[in-house]
Structure formats: structure tokens, C-alpha cells
One Martini backbone bead per residue (centre of mass of N, CA, C, O) as a GRO file, in nm:
protein
  205
    1MET     BB    1   1.388   0.724   1.810
    2LEU     BB    2   1.552   0.895   2.056
    3ARG     BB    3   1.868   1.050   2.044
    4PRO     BB    4   2.126   1.180   2.184
    5PRO     BB    5   2.366   1.377   2.197
    6ALA     BB    6   2.665   1.408   1.990
    7ASP     BB    7   2.914   1.388   1.798
    8GLY     BB    8   2.788   1.606   1.537
    9HIS     BB    9   2.514   1.639   1.718
   10ARG     BB   10   2.162   1.720   1.856
   11GLY     BB   11   2.042   1.469   1.780
   12ALA     BB   12   1.819   1.181   1.701
   13LEU     BB   13   1.613   1.018   1.473
   14VAL     BB   14   1.498   0.669   1.466
   15TRP     BB   15   1.445   0.428   1.203
   16ARG     BB   16   1.344   0.081   1.191
   17TRP     BB   17   1.346  -0.178   0.935
   18THR     BB   18   1.256  -0.525   0.828
   19GLY     BB   19   1.104  -0.497   0.591
   20ASP     BB   20   0.976  -0.457   0.267
   21LEU     BB   21   1.053  -0.135   0.155
   22LEU     BB   22   0.938   0.175   0.037
   23ALA     BB   23   1.072   0.497  -0.088
   24LEU     BB   24   0.998   0.853  -0.098
   25SER     BB   25   1.243   1.123  -0.140
   26SER     BB   26   1.407   1.454  -0.053
   27ALA     BB   27   1.660   1.374   0.060
   28ALA     BB   28   2.000   1.436   0.083
   29VAL     BB   29   2.001   1.127   0.180
   30GLY     BB   30   1.849   0.880  -0.005
   31GLY     BB   31   1.696   0.984  -0.225
   32GLY     BB   32   1.413   0.894  -0.370
   33LEU     BB   33   1.401   0.569  -0.471
   34SER     BB   34   1.374   0.311  -0.214
   35ARG     BB   35   1.517   0.049   0.023
   36PRO     BB   36   1.488   0.087   0.343
   37SER     BB   37   1.614   0.024   0.686
   38TRP     BB   38   1.639   0.339   0.742
   39ALA     BB   39   1.611   0.647   0.945
   40LEU     BB   40   1.715   0.996   0.968
   41ASN     BB   41   1.702   1.277   1.211
   42ILE     BB   42   1.935   1.533   1.220
   43GLY     BB   43   2.070   1.735   1.454
   44VAL     BB   44   2.169   2.075   1.395
   45PRO     BB   45   2.311   2.358   1.368
   46LEU     BB   46   2.251   2.669   1.241
   47ASP     BB   47   2.576   2.671   1.142
   48TYR     BB   48   2.576   2.453   0.947
   49ASP     BB   49   2.862   2.350   0.702
   50ARG     BB   50   2.837   2.085   0.586
   51THR     BB   51   2.880   1.897   0.262
   52ASP     BB   52   2.919   1.589   0.371
   53LEU     BB   53   2.639   1.432   0.420
   54ALA     BB   54   2.691   1.130   0.372
   55ALA     BB   55   2.920   1.107   0.580
   56HIS     BB   56   2.762   1.200   0.824
   57ALA     BB   57   2.540   0.985   0.810
   58ALA     BB   58   2.736   0.743   0.834
   59GLU     BB   59   2.839   0.808   1.115
   60VAL     BB   60   2.567   0.789   1.262
   61ALA     BB   61   2.484   0.507   1.168
   62GLU     BB   62   2.726   0.359   1.291
   63ALA     BB   63   2.677   0.447   1.588
   64TYR     BB   64   2.377   0.289   1.567
   65GLY     BB   65   2.393   0.021   1.388
   66LEU     BB   66   2.327   0.080   1.084
   67ALA     BB   67   2.214  -0.116   0.823
   68GLY     BB   68   2.229  -0.049   0.516
   69GLY     BB   69   2.001   0.130   0.370
   70GLY     BB   70   1.918   0.492   0.372
   71VAL     BB   71   1.776   0.785   0.531
   72ALA     BB   72   1.869   1.144   0.549
   73LEU     BB   73   1.809   1.400   0.770
   74PHE     BB   74   1.813   1.759   0.835
   75THR     BB   75   1.809   1.974   1.141
   76ALA     BB   76   1.755   2.279   1.340
   77ALA     BB   77   1.559   2.156   1.496
   78ASP     BB   78   1.412   2.025   1.776
   79VAL     BB   79   1.400   1.683   1.824
   80THR     BB   80   1.247   1.680   2.107
   81ARG     BB   81   0.984   1.815   1.936
   82ALA     BB   82   0.865   1.586   1.820
   83ARG     BB   83   0.582   1.478   1.614
   84ARG     BB   84   0.303   1.250   1.646
   85ARG     BB   85   0.063   1.143   1.397
   86THR     BB   86  -0.253   0.978   1.345
   87CYS     BB   87  -0.446   0.788   1.072
   88ALA     BB   88  -0.563   0.496   1.011
   89GLY     BB   89  -0.232   0.389   0.999
   90VAL     BB   90  -0.108   0.661   0.979
   91ALA     BB   91   0.229   0.799   1.018
   92VAL     BB   92   0.354   1.118   1.151
   93ASP     BB   93   0.671   1.273   1.158
   94ALA     BB   94   0.774   1.590   1.315
   95THR     BB   95   0.992   1.861   1.243
   96VAL     BB   96   0.960   2.207   1.369
   97GLY     BB   97   1.080   2.507   1.201
   98VAL     BB   98   1.002   2.885   1.163
   99THR     BB   99   1.240   3.111   1.134
  100LYS     BB  100   1.260   3.054   0.790
  101PRO     BB  101   1.035   3.137   0.603
  102THR     BB  102   0.878   3.057   0.277
  103TRP     BB  103   0.790   3.107  -0.039
  104ALA     BB  104   0.778   2.937  -0.322
  105SER     BB  105   0.682   3.216  -0.459
  106ASP     BB  106   0.953   3.458  -0.478
  107PRO     BB  107   1.086   3.735  -0.624
  108SER     BB  108   1.319   3.775  -0.391
  109GLY     BB  109   1.436   3.524  -0.454
  110GLY     BB  110   1.701   3.266  -0.452
  111TRP     BB  111   1.994   3.147  -0.455
  112GLU     BB  112   2.118   2.917  -0.203
  113PRO     BB  113   2.273   2.764   0.014
  114TRP     BB  114   2.273   2.493   0.185
  115THR     BB  115   2.049   2.412   0.452
  116ALA     BB  116   1.905   2.325   0.726
  117GLY     BB  117   1.627   2.180   0.781
  118THR     BB  118   1.297   2.250   0.957
  119ILE     BB  119   1.089   2.057   0.788
  120ASN     BB  120   1.022   1.724   0.876
  121LEU     BB  121   0.893   1.422   0.713
  122VAL     BB  122   0.753   1.105   0.828
  123VAL     BB  123   0.576   0.870   0.625
  124GLN     BB  124   0.356   0.602   0.724
  125VAL     BB  125   0.227   0.340   0.520
  126PRO     BB  126   0.024   0.033   0.521
  127VAL     BB  127   0.019   0.060   0.208
  128GLY     BB  128   0.039   0.039  -0.108
  129LEU     BB  129   0.215   0.218  -0.380
  130GLY     BB  130   0.204   0.358  -0.654
  131PRO     BB  131   0.381   0.573  -0.834
  132GLY     BB  132   0.166   0.801  -0.836
  133ALA     BB  133   0.083   0.777  -0.534
  134ALA     BB  134   0.356   0.852  -0.415
  135VAL     BB  135   0.355   1.137  -0.524
  136ASN     BB  136   0.089   1.218  -0.400
  137ALA     BB  137   0.181   1.187  -0.103
  138VAL     BB  138   0.386   1.413  -0.107
  139ILE     BB  139   0.193   1.637  -0.189
  140THR     BB  140  -0.019   1.608   0.035
  141ALA     BB  141   0.169   1.658   0.278
  142THR     BB  142   0.264   1.937   0.180
  143GLU     BB  143  -0.013   2.073   0.176
  144ALA     BB  144  -0.072   2.026   0.478
  145LYS     BB  145   0.159   2.192   0.580
  146ALA     BB  146   0.075   2.462   0.448
  147GLN     BB  147  -0.196   2.479   0.591
  148ALA     BB  148  -0.090   2.498   0.880
  149LEU     BB  149   0.073   2.755   0.841
  150ARG     BB  150  -0.161   2.936   0.755
  151GLU     BB  151  -0.341   2.899   1.012
  152LEU     BB  152  -0.082   3.016   1.201
  153GLY     BB  153   0.063   3.266   1.039
  154VAL     BB  154   0.278   3.171   0.850
  155PRO     BB  155   0.506   3.332   0.614
  156GLY     BB  156   0.459   3.042   0.445
  157THR     BB  157   0.514   2.704   0.296
  158GLY     BB  158   0.804   2.703   0.433
  159THR     BB  159   1.120   2.604   0.379
  160ALA     BB  160   1.401   2.585   0.173
  161SER     BB  161   1.472   2.265   0.314
  162ASP     BB  162   1.265   2.069   0.313
  163ALA     BB  163   1.157   1.730   0.408
  164ILE     BB  164   1.069   1.392   0.278
  165VAL     BB  165   0.917   1.072   0.383
  166VAL     BB  166   0.785   0.785   0.214
  167VAL     BB  167   0.643   0.479   0.350
  168TRP     BB  168   0.607   0.135   0.218
  169PRO     BB  169   0.493  -0.167   0.132
  170ALA     BB  170   0.600  -0.361  -0.131
  171ALA     BB  171   0.386  -0.621  -0.125
  172ALA     BB  172   0.149  -0.458  -0.141
  173PRO     BB  173  -0.116  -0.353  -0.266
  174ALA     BB  174  -0.164  -0.099  -0.496
  175GLU     BB  175  -0.237   0.213  -0.482
  176ALA     BB  176  -0.351   0.468  -0.711
  177PHE     BB  177  -0.416   0.677  -0.471
  178ALA     BB  178  -0.309   1.007  -0.275
  179GLY     BB  179  -0.495   1.219  -0.259
  180PRO     BB  180  -0.695   1.421  -0.052
  181ARG     BB  181  -0.970   1.248  -0.165
  182SER     BB  182  -0.857   0.999  -0.079
  183LEU     BB  183  -0.831   0.771   0.152
  184TRP     BB  184  -0.512   0.784   0.208
  185GLY     BB  185  -0.467   1.084   0.158
  186ALA     BB  186  -0.645   1.190   0.387
  187ARG     BB  187  -0.477   1.059   0.611
  188ILE     BB  188  -0.215   1.196   0.550
  189ALA     BB  189  -0.316   1.486   0.581
  190GLN     BB  190  -0.414   1.473   0.875
  191ALA     BB  191  -0.146   1.386   1.004
  192ALA     BB  192   0.035   1.613   0.895
  193HIS     BB  193  -0.124   1.854   0.997
  194ALA     BB  194  -0.114   1.779   1.300
  195ALA     BB  195   0.195   1.765   1.332
  196VAL     BB  196   0.263   2.055   1.249
  197ARG     BB  197   0.084   2.207   1.443
  198SER     BB  198   0.210   2.083   1.702
  199GLY     BB  199   0.504   2.199   1.637
  200ILE     BB  200   0.406   2.508   1.670
  201GLU     BB  201   0.248   2.491   1.903
  202PRO     BB  202   0.213   2.535   2.213
  203PRO     BB  203   0.206   2.389   2.490
  204GLY     BB  204  -0.142   2.322   2.543
  205ALA     BB  205  -0.303   2.427   2.276
   0.00000   0.00000   0.00000
């Protein structure tokens, strides 16, 4: 659900979950393996310089009445241009901005201060994932993102601080695989690829 701009952010995307879910995430707040009740993708300015990210996320979560633990992403991309694509039960929401793409392995690169991520993915899978499959799912979605960027001529595999959240039901029987040639991995890849492409291509393309 898209929420309008308010004090401290440029709008936010909100996911609320009531079931017992597991998540694996690279998010700046709530990252790692967790049992989230909600997720936020918070739009921030290009010159965003707050370093107390957990406090900022808590402020936004409180304003929206979000209780329990959650995961928070930050992006300088326009959250009103979020794209959702689905494939056989998998849903991927993407906010995509590619003004500062980078290659994962770049000899000219180096350490830089944290900045707001510009490609964020929230991947919802309707089946359980074993530990290895959960990591596979993150890798598969990331590879699909990089494929979409390559196809559209973006000079990089992403931006320096992209983030991802993969969410699945905790009680469901656990799939052992989620690589791109597995049943559920292929669905994750197709949905992620389509969402990222849609976020880059001009409307109507």
C-alpha cells in the first residue's frame, strides 16, 4: 500500500502481514533472518544523510501504526512508480532508480558512505523455503535484476546499496531449492525480472 509523503520522507510503501512468516533480507533495518509483521520501503531525498536508520524506520512505523518487528528499506527512487509483477503465486514489488548504477566488480570502486538504495525488491513466495533455498531465492532475484539491467543497457549490475526482502510462510513445507532452474526459483526470477524491467522502461513501452 502506497502512503503519501509526510514529515521525514517522500512517501512509503507498506506491507502488513498477519500470518507466521519468515523473511531473509539485506535491509538496513531488520535485515537477516526474521519473523516480520510488516515491511516498509521509505522514499527519501537524494541528499538523505541520516545515519540513525533504525530510529527513522521506527518513526515511520509508529506513524502508520505498525506493531511488532519489521523490515525497512530506504530508496531515493520515486515510490509512486513502484511496480508489481507476479508469476504463479510469487509477487515481486520493485522500486527502481538507476541514476547511479555500478558493476559489482569494478577496479575503480571503493568504500563509500552508505547512501539511500535505488533498487529495492520485496519478494513474496507462497511456499516454505528451507535455509539454502531462502539464500537461493535472494540470489535468483538478484540475478534476474542484473539480467533486466543488462537487457536495457544499464551500465551496471545494480546500485551500490540495493536491498531485497524475501518473505515466505513459516509453517509451510519447505522447498529445498530456489535456483533459477527450480520450479519456484524460476517463478521468482520471472517476476523479479519483469518488475525491474517495468520500473526502468518508460510508461507504455
